[in-house]
N, C-alpha and C positions, 0 to 999 in steps of 0.2 A: 500620645508619645511624648509630646512637649511637657505635659504635666508630670509624667514619670521622671523625665530627665531633671526637671526642676526640683522635685522631691529628693532625688538621689544627691543632687548638688548640695542641698541644704543639710542632708544627713552627713555628708562628708565634712562640711564646714563645722557642724556640731562636734564631730569626732576630733577635728583639729583643736577646737576650743577646749575640749576636755583634756587633750594631751598637754596643752599649754598651761593648764591650771597648776598653780604652785603646790596646793594641797587638796586632797580629797575632802578633808575636814580641817578647818583652821585650828591651830593649837589652842587658842583661847576657848574654842567650842568643845574641844576634847575633854576639858575639865569641867564640863557642865554640871555633873553630879555634885562636885565639891563646891563650886562657886556660883552656879546659876541661881537665879531668884526662885525658881520653882521648888527646888529641893531644900532651900534654906529659908529665905525671907518669907515666902508664901506659907510654908508649913508653920512657921512661928506665928504668923498673923492669925492663924486659926484659933489661937489662944487669947487673942486680944480683939474682942468684938468691935470696939470703936475704930481701931486702926484698920481692921479688915473691911469695915464699911467704907472708910475713906479710900482704901486701895482698890476696891472692886465696885463701889457704888451700890452694894447690896449686902444684906446680912448673910451670915454663913448658912443659915437654914435655906434661904432663897437660892443661894449658890448651889447647894447640894441638890435641891429640888430641880433646878435647871439642868445640872449635870446628869441627873437621873433620866431626864426627858430626852436629852440629845446625845448621850454617850453612845448608844447603839449606832448612830449615824456618823460618829467621829472615830470609831474604833477601826484600826488598820491591821492588816495581817502581817506586815513586815515587822521584824524584830527591832529595826532601827527607828521605826516611827514613834513619834511622841504619843503618850497616853492621852485619852480624851480630856482629862482634867487639865493637863499641861496645855493643850491646844485651846481649851476654853479660856483659861486665865490670860493667855497671850492676847486673844481677841478682845476680852473684856478690858484689858489695860489700854488697848487702842481706843475702844469705844468710850471708856471712862475719862481718858485724858486727852485724846487727840494727839498723842505724842508721835514723833517720827518713827517709822518702822525700824530705822537703824538703831535708835536709842533702845527700843524694846528688844531688838535682836541682841544687842550687847548686854543688856541686863539679864536676859534669859540664856545667854550663850548659845544662840542658834543663828543660822544664816539669815541675812536680811530678806532674801527671796522666799525663804521658808515662812517668815513672819507675814509677808504679803499674801502668800498662798493660804495661810491659815486664816487670816482675817476674812478673805473672800469666802472660803469654804464654810467657816463657822457662821458667817452672816447669812448665807443661803440656807444652812441647816436651821438656824433660829427662825427664819421666816417660814420655812416648811413646817416646822413642828409647832411653833407658838401661834401662828396666824389662825388655824382652825379653832384653837382653844380660847384665845383672848380677843380675836377680831372676827369672830363668826358673825354672819349676817343676823341682826336683831329680828326677833319675831314680835308680834303685836303685844304680847305680855311684857316683853323687855321694854318697849316704848312706854307702856303704862307705868311701869316701875320708875322709869326716868322722870315721867311727868309728876308722879307722887314725890319723888326726890326734890325736884325743882320747887314744888309748892311748899314742902315741909322745911327745906333748908334755905331757900332763897326767896320764898314768898312770891314766886312767879307762877301763875296758873297756866295749865294746859301747854306746857313747854316740854319738848322732848330732847332738846340739844342746843348747844352753842356752837356756832360756826366761826372759824377763823383760819387764817393762813400763816404759814411760817416760812421765811426765806432760808434755804439751806445753802450755805456758801460753797462754791466750787471754782475750780480753775476754768477759764474760758475754753469751751470745747473747740476743736479746730473747725475753721470755716463756718462758724455760727454767727458772725457779725455781732449785732447788739441784741439778739434774741434773749440771751440770758442776763443782760445788764439791767439791773433794777434801779428804782428811784433812790436807793440807799448808796448808790455808786459802787456796787460790786456785782459779781456774777453769781447767779443762784438758780436753783429750781425751787418750786413752791410745794410745800406740804399743805394741802387743804384738808381740814378735819372737822368732824362733829364730835363734841365731847359731852358726857353726861354731867349730872350735878356734882359728881365727885372728881371731875377733871379727867376722867378716863375716856379714851377714844372709843367711839362706837362705829364711825365710818371714816375712811381716809382715802385721799386721792393724791398720789405723788407723781407728777409728770409735767406740770405746767412750766412754761418759760418764766424766768424771773422778771422779764420785761413786761409781762401782761398785768393788767389791772386786777384788783381783787374781784370785782364784779364779773369781769370777763373770764377769769379763771373758774369761778363757780359755775358760770353759765355753760362752760365747755366741759365740766367735770363729769365723771361717771356718777357721782352722787346726784347731780341735777338730772342727768338722763334717767336714772332709776326713779327719781322722784316724779318726773313727768309721766313715766310709764307705770306708775303705781307699783313698783317692785320693791319698795322698802318695808313693806308689811306694816305701814303706819295705820293706826286705828281709823276707821271710817265712820261717816255719819256726823251728827252734831252732838255737842256735849255742853252742859251747863258750866259756867264759871263757878269756882268754889263759893259756896254761901251766896249764890245769886241765881236769878232766873234768866240772866243773859245767856244766850247760846252762841257758840262759835262753831265754825266748820272744822271739827276735829281739832288737831293740834298744830302748833307752829314751832319753828326753830328760832331761838333768840340769836340775834346777830347785830353787830354795830354797823352793818351795811344796810341802810334804809332801803336801797333799791333791791338788795338781795331778798329781804323779808317780803317785799311786795311781789317779787317774781315767784318766790316759792308758793305763796298762797294763790297768786293769780293762776299759775299753771296747775295747781292741785285742785282748786275748787272754782276757778273761773271768773273772779272779779277783783281788780286792783282796788277799786273804790271801797268795796266791802272789806278788803283786807285792812285798809287804813282805818276804816270806821271801827272795826272790831278791835284793832290794836289800841285806838284812842279810848274805847270803852274800858279796856283793861286798865289803862293808866288812870282813868277817872275813878274806877272802882278801887284801885290801890290807894289813891289819894283820900277817898272817903274813909277807908279803914284806918288811915293814920289820924 
């Protein structure tokens, strides 16, 4: 009963707020078709590939392909709703520039709250649609292709990925203390990722506090957990180093964290000492080639 009364009270408050609104749609937004960026500037940019790329951070071909993938998830039944292309370019402008939602709202002649809702909605749709395509779990054949790429492009043998972290700046969450405060003197969460030889992400983990160390973040990540449980589909067994009779226990990930490299090999095949020795043999072999 108390919950019902509280909901009814909030509903009445919302009605009063709607009554007190000066306009249903602001006059500057009513002329969206004539002066808004979508109907004017954006359509003109489609004829200028260079400026279109600077405006959206992608080519027109990539934009149209992205629109084709996510349009069914952005289409609304209401006649007043913005079309999927309009919604996508609003979200891309925010992602490409980090501009204030108010500035984007005024440029496209829509409400500020509308821009905020569109950014959230399009972001979720992008994750839902693109994640299975571009961040699918690698299989053994994918890892072998990465290893070939590292050898051919970077002269690094038996390597399937490079590990690093990126601090993503944010406002300090309420009641979080110093959990998110990092050594760079700002608040953040950490993106921990594995990339292939062409700088493309193969594995990501986005959840760690900015105040944690790099080694600690990797140790607590889902990537490390799957590595320990042998759920990454990494090639098993031993393999020769290219143009050599030296054998290593499968593959390793390149990283500038020395402790992380040891931990990965220690938990995968069982010996920190062996990990260091194998790595030193690789360095010596590369020096001989030079």
